[in-house]
C-alpha positions in Angstrom: 46.2 72.0 16.9 48.8 71.0 14.4 50.6 67.6 14.8 53.6 67.1 12.3 56.2 64.6 12.1 59.0 67.0 13.2 57.6 70.1 15.8 55.3 72.3 16.4 55.0 75.5 14.2 53.3 77.9 16.1 55.0 78.9 19.2 51.5 79.7 20.8 50.7 75.7 20.4 53.8 74.2 22.1 52.3 73.3 25.1 49.2 71.5 23.4 51.4 69.8 20.9 53.6 68.6 23.9 50.5 67.2 25.4 49.4 65.5 22.2 52.8 64.0 21.7 52.9 62.8 25.3 49.4 61.2 25.1 50.0 59.6 21.9 53.3 58.1 23.0 52.0 57.0 26.2 49.2 54.8 24.4 51.2 54.0 21.2 54.5 54.7 21.6 55.1 56.8 18.2 52.8 58.9 16.2 52.4 57.9 12.4 52.1 60.7 9.9 49.3 59.6 7.4 48.8 61.0 3.8 45.6 63.1 3.8 43.0 62.1 1.1 42.1 65.6 -0.5 38.7 65.9 -1.9 38.1 68.4 -5.3 36.8 71.7 -4.5 33.5 72.0 -6.5 33.9 74.1 -9.7 37.6 73.7 -9.6 39.6 71.3 -11.7 41.6 68.5 -10.5 45.0 69.6 -9.6 47.7 67.0 -8.1 50.0 68.4 -5.8 51.6 67.8 -2.5 49.5 68.4 0.6 50.6 70.8 3.1 52.4 69.0 6.0 50.8 71.3 8.4 47.2 70.0 7.6 47.8 66.2 8.6 46.5 64.5 11.7 47.1 61.1 13.2 44.3 59.1 15.2 42.8 61.0 18.4 41.8 59.1 21.5 38.9 59.4 24.0 38.3 57.4 27.1 35.1 55.5 27.3 32.5 55.4 29.9 33.3 59.1 30.8 30.7 60.2 33.3 32.3 63.9 34.1 29.7 66.9 34.0 31.6 68.5 31.2 32.3 67.3 27.5 35.5 65.3 27.4 38.3 67.2 25.6 39.3 65.2 22.5 42.0 67.1 20.4 42.3 70.4 18.4 42.4 71.3 14.6 44.5 74.0 13.4 45.7 75.6 9.9 48.7 77.4 9.3 46.4 79.9 7.3 45.0 80.7 11.0 46.3 84.1 12.3 44.0 84.1 15.4 41.7 86.6 14.2 38.8 84.4 13.6 38.9 84.4 9.9 39.3 80.7 9.3 36.1 78.6 10.1 36.7 74.9 11.0 34.1 72.4 9.6 33.9 68.8 11.1 32.0 66.0 9.4 31.6 62.1 9.6 30.6 59.7 12.2 29.1 61.2 15.1 29.9 64.8 14.0 27.6 67.2 15.6 26.0 64.7 17.8 28.7 62.9 19.6 31.7 65.2 18.9 31.4 68.8 18.4 33.9 71.4 17.2 34.5 75.1 17.8 34.5 76.7 14.4 36.9 79.3 15.5 39.4 77.7 17.7 39.2 74.0 16.3 38.8 72.3 19.7 37.0 69.0 19.6 35.1 67.6 22.4 32.9 64.3 23.2 29.5 65.2 24.6 28.1 61.7 25.3 29.6 58.8 27.3 30.9 56.2 24.5 31.1 52.2 25.0 34.1 50.5 23.2 32.2 47.4 23.1 29.5 48.7 20.8 32.2 51.1 18.6 35.5 51.0 18.8 36.4 53.9 16.5 34.8 56.7 14.6 36.1 58.2 11.2 35.6 61.8 10.6 36.5 64.5 8.0 38.0 68.0 8.9 38.3 71.3 6.6 39.1 74.7 6.9 37.4 77.6 5.0 37.6 81.4 4.8 34.7 82.5 7.0 34.4 85.7 4.7 34.6 83.9 1.2 33.4 80.4 2.3 36.5 79.1 0.1 38.4 76.2 1.2 41.9 77.3 2.9 42.6 73.6 3.5 41.7 70.5 1.5 39.5 68.2 3.4 41.3 65.4 5.8 40.3 62.0 7.2 41.2 61.2 10.7 40.0 58.7 13.1 39.1 59.1 16.9 40.0 55.6 18.8 37.7 54.7 21.9 40.0 54.1 24.6 39.1 50.7 26.7 38.8 50.7 30.4 38.0 47.4 32.3 34.3 47.5 32.5 33.0 44.2 31.4 33.3 41.2 33.7 33.9 37.8 32.2 31.1 35.5 31.2 30.5 31.8 30.5 28.0 31.8 27.4 27.3 27.8 27.4 26.7 27.7 31.2 25.4 26.0 33.0 27.0 22.7 32.1 25.8 19.1 32.2 28.3 16.4 31.8 29.2 12.6 32.7 32.4 10.9 33.7 32.7 7.2 34.1 33.0 6.0 37.8 36.2 4.5 39.0 38.2 6.8 36.4 41.9 7.6 37.1 42.7 10.9 38.9 43.4 13.5 36.3 40.8 12.3 33.7 39.5 15.2 31.8 35.7 15.9 32.5 35.1 19.5 30.4 36.6 22.3 29.1 35.0 25.8 30.1 35.3 29.0 28.4 34.6 32.6 29.7 34.5 35.6 27.3 35.6 39.0 28.1 34.3 42.0 26.1 37.2 44.4 26.9 39.8 44.9 24.5 42.3 42.2 24.8 45.2 44.3 23.1 45.2 46.6 25.9 46.3 46.0 29.3 44.9 43.1 31.2 41.4 43.9 31.2 40.5 40.8 29.1 43.1 38.4 30.4 41.0 35.7 32.3 42.0 33.0 34.9 40.1 29.9 36.3 39.3 28.8 39.6 37.3 26.3 41.4 34.7 27.8 44.1 32.8 24.4 44.8 33.4 20.9 43.9 36.9 20.3 45.9 38.5 17.8 46.8 36.8 15.9 44.0 37.6 17.9 41.0 40.0 20.6 39.9 40.3 23.2 37.1 43.1 24.4 35.1 43.5 28.4 35.7 44.6 29.3 32.1 42.8 26.5 30.0 39.7 26.1 32.1 39.9 22.1 31.8 38.3 20.3 34.6 39.7 17.2 35.9 38.9 14.5 38.4 40.8 14.9 41.5 40.5 11.6 43.3 41.0 7.8 42.6 38.2 5.6 42.0 35.3 7.7 42.6 32.3 5.1 43.2 29.0 5.9 41.7 27.2 3.6 44.0 28.6 5.8 46.7 27.7 9.3 45.4 26.6 9.7 41.9 26.0 13.7 41.4 28.4 16.4 42.0 27.8 20.2 41.5 31.0 22.1 40.5 31.3 26.0 40.6 34.0 27.5 38.3 35.2 31.4 38.7 36.6 33.3 35.6 38.5 36.8 36.8 40.0 39.1 34.4 43.0 41.6 35.1 45.0 38.1 35.4 43.3 37.4 38.7 44.7 40.6 40.4 42.7 42.2 43.1 40.2 44.8 41.5 39.4 42.5 38.7 35.9 41.5 37.4 34.6 37.9 37.6 31.9 35.7 36.6 31.3 31.8 37.7 29.2 28.9 36.0 28.0 25.7 37.4 28.9 22.3 36.3 26.5 19.3 37.1 28.8 16.3 36.7 27.2 12.5 36.8 29.0 9.5 37.2 28.3 7.0 34.8 28.1 3.3 36.0 30.5 0.7 34.9 30.2 -3.1 35.8 32.1 -3.2 39.1 29.4 -4.8 41.1 29.0 -8.7 40.6 25.4 -10.0 40.7 24.3 -11.7 44.2 21.2 -13.8 45.1 19.8 -12.9 48.6 19.3 -16.5 49.5 21.1 -19.6 48.9 18.2 -21.6 49.0 14.6 -21.3 47.9 11.4 -23.4 47.9 8.7 -23.2 45.5 5.3 -24.8 45.2 3.9 -25.9 41.7 0.3 -27.6 41.6 0.5 -30.6 39.3 -2.7 -28.8 37.2 -0.2 -26.1 35.8 -0.4 -25.7 32.3 2.6 -26.4 30.0 4.4 -23.2 28.7 3.0 -21.2 31.9 5.2 -19.1 34.3 4.9 -21.1 37.6 7.7 -18.7 39.9 10.5 -15.9 39.5 13.6 -15.7 40.9 15.9 -12.7 40.8 19.9 -12.2 41.9 20.7 -8.1 43.0 23.3 -6.2 41.2 24.0 -2.5 42.2 25.0 -1.5 38.8 22.5 -0.1 36.3 21.6 -0.2 32.8 23.6 -3.0 30.5 25.6 -3.3 33.3 23.1 -5.0 35.5 21.8 -7.3 32.5 22.1 -11.0 33.6 21.1 -14.2 32.1 19.6 -17.0 34.3 20.4 -20.5 33.3 19.4 -24.0 35.1 22.9 -25.8 35.5 21.7 -29.2 36.8 19.3 -30.8 39.0 16.8 -33.4 38.1 14.2 -31.0 36.9 16.1 -29.4 34.0 14.3 -31.1 31.8 11.0 -30.5 33.1 11.3 -26.7 33.9 13.1 -23.8 31.8 14.0 -20.5 33.0 14.0 -17.1 30.9 15.4 -13.5 31.9 12.7 -10.5 32.0 14.7 -7.9 30.5 12.7 -5.1 32.1 12.8 -6.5 35.6 16.0 -8.8 35.3 14.1 -11.7 37.0 14.4 -15.2 36.1 11.1 -16.4 34.9 10.6 -20.3 35.8 8.2 -21.9 33.1 6.8 -25.5 32.7 8.0 -27.5 29.7 6.4 -30.8 30.8 3.2 -31.8 32.5 3.5 -32.4 36.1 2.0 -35.7 37.8 2.0 -35.7 41.5 1.2 -39.5 41.4 4.7 -40.0 39.5 6.9 -37.3 41.1 6.3 -35.1 44.0 9.4 -32.8 44.0 12.4 -31.4 41.9 15.7 -29.7 42.8 17.2 -27.0 40.4 20.4 -25.0 40.8 20.0 -21.8 39.2 22.7 -19.3 38.0 22.8 -15.5 37.4 25.5 -14.2 35.5 26.4 -10.7 34.0 26.2 -10.4 30.4 28.3 -7.2 29.8 31.7 -7.7 31.4 34.3 -5.0 32.0 37.7 -7.1 32.1 39.2 -3.7 34.0 37.4 -4.9 37.3 37.8 -8.7 36.9 39.5 -8.7 39.8 36.2 -7.7 41.7 34.4 -10.7 40.5 33.6 -13.7 39.6 30.2 -11.7 38.1 27.8 -14.8 38.8 26.0 -16.3 41.5 24.3 -19.7 42.0 21.5 -20.8 44.2 19.2 -23.9 45.0 15.7 -23.9 44.2 13.4 -27.0 45.4 10.0 -27.5 43.7 7.1 -29.0 45.3 4.3 -30.5 43.3 1.0 -30.2 44.6 -1.9 -32.8 44.1 -5.0 -31.7 42.6 -8.3 -33.3 41.1 -7.5 -33.0 37.3 -10.2 -32.5 34.4 -10.2 -35.3 31.7 -7.3 -35.4 29.3 -7.7 -36.0 25.6 -5.8 -38.5 24.0 -4.9 -35.8 21.3 -4.2 -31.9 21.6 -6.6 -31.5 18.6 -8.6 -33.4 16.1 -9.2 -33.0 12.4 -12.1 -35.1 10.9 -13.5 -35.2 7.2 -17.1 -35.8 5.9 -18.4 -35.7 2.3 -20.8 -33.0 1.3 -24.4 -34.0 0.7 -23.9 -36.6 3.5 -27.1 -37.6 5.1 -28.3 -36.0 8.6 -26.6 -38.4 11.3 -23.5 -39.5 9.1 -20.5 -40.3 11.7 -17.8 -38.0 11.2 -15.3 -39.1 14.0 -14.9 -39.8 17.7 -12.7 -38.2 20.6 -11.5 -39.9 23.4 -10.5 -38.6 26.9 -9.8 -40.0 30.2 -9.6 -39.0 33.8 -5.8 -39.0 34.8 -6.2 -39.4 38.7 -6.1 -42.5 40.2 -10.0 -42.5 40.7 -10.2 -43.0 36.8 -13.8 -41.6 36.7 -16.1 -42.1 33.7 -16.1 -39.0 31.4 -19.1 -37.4 29.5 -18.8 -35.4 26.4 -20.8 -32.3 24.9 -20.3 -29.6 22.4 -19.7 -26.2 23.2 -22.4 -24.4 21.5 -20.7 -21.0 21.4 -21.1 -20.3 17.5 -23.4 -21.2 15.1 -21.0 -23.9 13.5 -21.4 -25.8 16.9 -25.0 -26.6 16.2 -24.2 -28.3 12.9 -22.9 -31.4 14.7 -23.8 -33.7 17.5 -22.0 -36.0 20.0 -22.6 -38.9 21.8 -22.1 -38.1 25.5 -20.9 -41.6 26.2 -18.7 -42.5 23.5 -17.5 -39.3 21.9 -18.9 -39.8 18.3 -19.5 -36.8 16.5 -22.5 -36.9 13.9 -23.6 -34.3 11.2 -26.8 -32.4 12.0 -27.4 -30.9 8.6 -26.7 -31.4 4.9 -23.3 -29.5 4.1 -22.4 -27.9 0.8 -18.5 -27.7 0.6 -19.0 -24.7 -2.4 -20.6 -22.6 0.7 -18.4 -23.6 3.5 -15.4 -26.3 3.4 -14.2 -26.0 6.7 -16.0 -26.1 10.3 -14.2 -25.8 13.6 -15.9 -26.9 17.1 -15.1 -27.2 20.4 -15.7 -30.3 22.3 -15.6 -30.7 26.0 -15.0 -33.4 28.4 -15.8 -33.6 32.1 -16.0 -36.1 35.0 -19.6 -37.5 35.8 -18.6 -37.2 39.6 -17.1 -33.8 39.3 -18.7 -32.0 36.5 -17.1 -28.5 37.4 -13.5 -30.1 36.0 -14.1 -29.6 32.2 -11.3 -29.8 29.3 -11.6 -28.9 25.8 -10.3 -29.6 22.7 -10.7 -28.1 19.3 -12.0 -30.3 16.4 -11.6 -29.2 12.6 -13.8 -31.0 10.1 -13.0 -30.5 6.4 -16.1 -31.0 4.0 -14.9 -33.2 1.1 -16.1 -32.4 -2.1 -18.1 -34.5 -4.6 -19.0 -33.5 -8.2 -22.3 -31.7 -7.8 -21.3 -28.7 -9.8 -21.5 -28.5 -13.8 -19.1 -26.5 -15.3 -19.8 -23.0 -16.8 -18.3 -20.0 -18.8 -15.9 -18.3 -16.8 -17.7 -15.1 -17.8 -20.0 -13.5 -20.1 -17.9 -13.2 -23.4 -18.6 -10.5 -26.1 -17.8 -12.4 -29.3 -16.9 -10.1 -32.5 -16.7 -11.5 -36.0 -15.4 -9.3 -38.8 -17.2 -8.8 -42.1 -13.8 -9.4 -43.6 -13.2 -12.9 -41.7 -11.7 -15.6 -43.2 -12.5 -19.3 -42.9 -10.7 -21.0 -39.8 -9.8 -17.6 -38.1 -9.7 -17.7 -34.3 -12.4 -14.9 -33.3 -12.4 -15.8 -29.5 -11.1 -18.2 -27.0 -13.0 -19.1 -24.1 -12.5 -20.9 -20.6 -14.8 -22.4 -18.0 -15.0 -22.6 -14.3 -16.2 -25.1 -11.7 -17.3 -24.7 -8.2 -15.9 -27.8 -7.5 -12.3 -28.5 -6.4 -9.4 -29.8 -8.8 -10.2 -33.4 -8.1 -13.6 -33.0 -9.5 -13.8 -31.1 -12.8 -10.3 -29.7 -13.3 -10.3 -31.1 -16.9 -13.0 -29.5 -19.0 -13.9 -30.6 -22.3 -15.8 -28.4 -24.9 -18.1 -29.2 -27.9 -21.0 -28.0 -29.9 -24.2 -29.4 -29.0 -24.4 -32.7 -31.0 -28.4 -32.4 -31.0 -28.4 -29.5 -33.1 -27.5 -29.6 -36.8 -24.1 -28.9 -38.4 -23.6 -24.8 -37.8 -22.5 -23.6 -41.1 -21.1 -20.2 -39.9 -18.6 -21.2 -36.7 -17.1 -24.0 -35.2 -15.3 -25.0 -32.0 -12.0 -26.3 -31.2 -11.0 -27.8 -27.9 -7.4 -26.7 -27.0 -7.0 -29.3 -24.2 -5.7 -26.9 -21.9 -9.2 -25.9 -20.3 -9.6 -23.5 -23.0 -11.6 -23.6 -26.4 -11.4 -21.3 -29.7 -14.3 -20.4 -31.7 -13.7 -20.5 -35.5 -15.2 -19.2 -38.5 -16.4 -21.8 -41.1 -16.8 -19.3 -44.0 -15.6 -16.3 -45.8 -17.1 -12.7 -45.0 -20.3 -12.1 -43.1 -22.8 -9.1 -43.6 -24.4 -7.0 -41.0 -27.1 -6.0 -43.2 -28.2 -9.7 -43.6 -27.7 -11.1 -40.1 -26.1 -9.1 -37.4 -26.0 -11.5 -34.5 -25.4 -15.2 -34.2 -26.2 -17.7 -31.6 -23.7 -20.7 -30.8 -24.6 -23.6 -28.3 -21.5 -24.8 -26.4 -21.6 -28.0 -24.2 -19.1 -27.8 -21.4 -18.2 -31.3 -19.5 -15.8 -31.6 -16.7 -13.6 -34.6 -15.5 -15.3 -35.5 -12.4 -16.9 -38.7 -11.4 -19.6 -38.9 -12.2 -19.0 -36.3 -15.1 -21.4 -33.3 -15.2 -21.9 -31.0 -18.2 -23.8 -27.8 -19.2 -25.1 -25.8 -22.1 -24.2 -22.1 -22.8 -24.9 -19.9 -25.6 -22.2 -17.7 -27.1 -23.7 -14.3 -28.7 -21.7 -13.5 -31.9 -21.6 -9.8 -33.2 -21.0 -9.1 -36.8 -18.9 -5.7 -36.9 -17.1 -3.8 -39.6 -13.3 -4.0 -39.0 -10.3 -2.4 -40.1 -7.6 -4.5 -42.3 -5.3 -5.1 -39.1 -8.6 -6.3 -37.2 -9.5 -3.4 -35.2 -13.4 -3.1 -34.9 -14.6 0.0 -36.4 -18.3 -0.2 -35.7 -21.0 -2.9 -35.2 -24.3 -1.1 -35.7 -26.1 -1.8 -39.4 -27.1 1.7 -39.7 -23.9 3.2 -39.6 -22.9 1.3 -42.7 -24.0 3.6 -45.3 -22.5 6.5 -43.4 -19.3 4.9 -43.2 -18.8 4.9 -46.7 -19.0 8.6 -46.9 -21.6 8.9 -49.4 -23.3 12.3 -49.8 -27.1 12.8 -49.6 -27.5 13.0 -53.3 -25.8 9.4 -53.7 -28.1 8.0 -51.2 -31.3 9.5 -52.9 -29.9 8.2 -56.2 -29.3 4.7 -54.7 -32.9 4.6 -52.8 -34.6 5.6 -56.1 -32.7 2.6 -58.0 -33.9 0.2 -55.3 -37.7 1.2 -55.7 -37.6 0.9 -59.4 -36.1 -2.8 -59.0 -39.0 -3.2 -56.7 -41.5 -2.4 -59.0 -39.9 -4.2 -61.7 -39.8 -7.4 -59.4 -43.3 -7.0 -58.5 -44.6 -6.6 -62.3 -42.6 -9.7 -63.3 -44.2 -11.7 -60.5 -47.7 -10.3 -61.4 -47.0 -11.4 -65.1 -46.0 -14.7 -64.0 -49.0 -15.4 -61.7 -51.3 -14.3 -64.8 -50.0 -17.1 -66.9 -51.4 -20.6 -66.8 -49.3 -23.0 -65.3 -49.2 -26.4 -67.1 -50.8 -29.3 -64.8 -48.0 -31.6 -65.4 -44.1 -30.2 -65.1 -41.5 -32.0 -67.0 -39.0 -33.8 -65.1 -36.2 -31.7 -66.5 -37.7 -28.6 -65.0 -36.3 -28.0 -61.6 -36.0 -24.6 -61.4 -38.9 -23.7 -59.4 -41.8 -26.2 -58.3 -44.9 -25.4 -56.2 -46.4 -27.6 -53.9 -50.1 -27.0 -53.1 -51.7 -28.8 -50.3 -55.6 -28.5 -49.5 -57.3 -30.7 -47.0 -61.1 -30.5 -47.3 -61.6 -33.4 -44.9 -61.2 -33.8 -41.3 -62.1 -30.5 -40.0 -59.8 -28.5 -37.8 -59.0 -31.3 -35.5 -57.6 -33.6 -38.1 -53.9 -32.5 -38.0 -52.4 -35.7 -38.6 -54.0 -36.8 -41.6 -51.3 -36.2 -44.2 -47.7 -35.7 -43.7 -46.6 -32.6 -46.0 -43.2 -33.6 -45.8 -43.9 -36.7 -48.0 -45.2 -34.7 -50.8 -41.8 -33.0 -51.8 -40.2 -35.8 -53.7 -40.7 -39.6 -54.6 -38.0 -40.5 -53.0 -38.6 -38.9 -49.9 -41.4 -41.4 -49.0 -39.5 -44.2 -47.7 -42.1 -45.5 -45.6 -45.9 -45.0 -45.0 -47.1 -42.4 -42.6 -50.3 -43.4 -40.3 -52.6 -41.2 -38.5 -52.3 -41.0 -34.7 -55.6 -39.8 -33.9 -56.8 -43.5 -35.4 -56.1 -46.9 -34.3 -55.8 -49.0 -37.8 -58.0 -52.1 -37.5 -55.6 -54.2 -39.7 -52.1 -54.3 -39.9 -51.0 -52.9 -43.4 -48.4 -54.9 -45.7 -45.1 -54.2 -45.1 -43.5 -52.3 -48.5 -40.0 -52.4 -49.6 -38.8 -49.9 -52.1 -35.2 -49.7 -52.5 -33.6 -46.6 -53.3 -32.5 -47.5 -56.6 -36.1 -48.2 -57.6 -37.5 -44.7 -56.4 -35.1 -43.1 -58.2 -36.6 -44.8 -61.6 -40.1 -44.4 -60.7 -41.9 -41.7 -62.7 -44.6 -39.5 -61.8 -47.3 -41.3 -63.1 -46.6 -44.6 -61.3 -46.1 -42.4 -58.2 -49.5 -40.7 -58.3 -51.2 -44.5 -58.9 -49.6 -45.9 -56.1 -50.5 -43.4 -53.8 -54.2 -43.6 -55.0 -54.1 -47.4 -54.3 -52.5 -46.8 -50.8 -55.4 -44.1 -50.1 -58.2 -46.7 -51.3 -56.8 -49.7 -49.3 -55.7 -47.7 -46.1 -58.5 -48.7 -43.3 -57.2 -45.8 -41.2 -58.3 -42.9 -43.6 -61.5 -40.9 -42.9 -64.7 -42.3 -44.3 -65.4 -39.7 -46.7 -63.4 -38.1 -49.7 -60.5 -36.3 -49.5 -58.4 -34.2 -52.2 -54.7 -35.1 -52.3 -52.8 -32.6 -54.5 -49.0 -33.8 -55.4 -46.4 -31.8 -57.5 -43.2 -33.3 -58.5 -39.9 -31.0 -57.9 -37.5 -33.3 -59.5 -34.5 -35.4 -58.4 -32.5 -34.2 -55.5 -29.8 -31.8 -56.3 -26.1 -31.9 -55.0 -26.7 -28.4 -53.8 -29.4 -29.0 -51.9 -32.8 -27.8 -52.1 -33.7 -23.9 -51.9 -37.5 -24.2 -51.3 -39.0 -22.7 -48.4 -40.9 -26.0 -47.5 -38.3 -26.8 -45.0 -39.2 -24.0 -43.1 -41.8 -25.7 -41.2 -39.3 -28.2 -39.7 -36.7 -25.8 -38.5 -36.5 -23.0 -35.9 -36.9 -19.5 -37.0 -34.6 -16.6 -36.0 -38.0 -14.2 -36.1 -38.7 -12.5 -33.0 -42.3 -11.7 -32.5 -42.0 -9.8 -29.3 -42.9 -6.6 -31.3 -46.6 -8.2 -31.8 -47.2 -7.0 -28.1 -46.5 -3.6 -28.9 -49.4 -3.2 -31.5 -52.4 -2.8 -29.3 -55.3 -5.2 -27.8 -56.4 -6.3 -31.5 -53.3 -8.3 -31.8 -53.3 -9.5 -28.2 -54.6 -13.1 -29.0 -51.6 -13.3 -31.9 -49.1 -12.0 -29.7 -50.1 -14.7 -27.1 -50.1 -17.6 -29.8 -46.8 -16.7 -31.2 -45.1 -16.0 -27.7 -46.4 -19.7 -26.9 -44.5 -21.1 -29.6 -41.6 -19.3 -29.0 -41.5 -20.5 -25.4 -42.1 -24.0 -26.6 -39.1 -23.7 -29.2 -36.6 -22.5 -26.4 -37.8 -25.3 -24.3 
């Protein structure tokens, strides 16, 4: 078949062309001639020419849902080169070619072999070509055309969002919009009335209505009351074909709930109520409930209860339970049957959320009267105070009075009261109480630093009715006394650099005291005055509970001494003041110029200098040679015969020899070697302490000026006379040897004789590691060290 914009060319195809024109005119009203798209034939060069008008098609149409037994005829292809002798072959390609659409390659007739659904695919794009059957050469260029699926009414409207749940306030005006529903139809909305939908209501009249075009659901009655009916089920139908007979329809359900508004005032079921409350009711406890009914729900039923008048307004209070919406009546003050036996209250219940649209239905509150009857009961003893706080000093003796509690019988009988402590906890056993007077006493000695507060419970009961018991809490505070000396706040690691300067602060220390601030908040730091002046370090009290450790000299050496000990005395400001002594350990370390510690180990000194192995060996050889020279020099000195008398001017080195040949091993107090150092050092005569003198020696006076002028010969004669005349000396000869070291030097002595009166820093603990042969020596020096430590 050939369709052109003018007329059919071939007379044989006049009938078919007429049918096609009529079919297209019936659906579209006109036929549009489109320009074909020519594809290049393989092996030919591109040639631009005007296509033949006989090889041009508009779209074909095919009805959907065709259920006939034979394939549905679609249309016909025809070429002007076809003479009807079968020499032309028609080829169909594109969407559905060969499966959905088939073509008779001789006649060009196109048929649809399957039932099509427009809702799945609306059109198909295909390509047609005519070739010479013998040579396979194209007679017509490839041309594109469309087969459109024609719609029929085969889909009913559907509500995709149903069923619906919606609310609308009660008492709404008629015509209030509730919900808009929308139904969709899968049919072609541009063809006929297949997709034209109208809405109607099947269920829910006369309460609601629906707009047939828009699907808007509205209320159809005035003042719909939720309290009368709350839920409605409305069925909406959507029908296509504009609602005509034969149209398809679908329906959905809309569940509508009326929401509450405050259109009902609260009401008390009764106008008069009566309540019994015993006089033993506790203050703050709930003694009764009252409720006003409200037909509304949610916040519209919320209400507040108040006492508007009555003689019990100051004794009772009322609050609202938000869950149950009840009025809770509570006791504000204690009841006393002997003083007042009844009370009258006027209680009001009012809504808290008002809707002024319905104020004409009010007032939204109600009032009732409540009469309260006070019941008489036998009450337990009543303490004079709701709680007690008492104080006692720590370290107080057992049996010290802490305080007293007092309770009385509130009834008219005024029975006697007995006191006791509830021993429920361990703390209750630390105190005792007098059963008659209520006096509390201590049962142990307290230490505030362990526990500063105790809580006990004292009970009181009537002697006539022991079952009535009242309790009162008693708190006992332990007061502090100054019984703890201050101590260093922590263990300090004090470091002094080898290149330190005099007066440099190397550590700031602080102290702590277990006592409270009233006994020891102010600390005073000082060095131990019982020891000699420390030449290395000193201490400065900063007067802010801290102290600074300062150096007293320049430069320290790890190789000479790497650890120093500094005793510190700390005292508090309590009454009486207490003090304690602590010892700081100060390590000597090598530091950088900015003060950062590099190392504190003496063995790392040489390696830190970066010396090579050869340099270290050379240094060691030099040291060995120097030691050999020193030993040789000392040997030569000893081989020389020293003069018996050393001149007074020779004060370089003096040797004092002490050789006691009398008295035996037990005579350790016969002579005091300190008197042999210098004539000026003998300021008074030393006596033996193991022999009581028979006569009192004469008192000798030697002014310091005369001692400085005595020569050695006079000094020795004087000592000889004293030895001959002293009645306390042993009755046998003894040898006393003296040596004169010269006058006292301003720089002080460098002799080793003072070492007998000073403590040594030598540690003799290593003797215990030498074996059983040195066990006695280790024990001896261990006792000496312990005595020095003590």
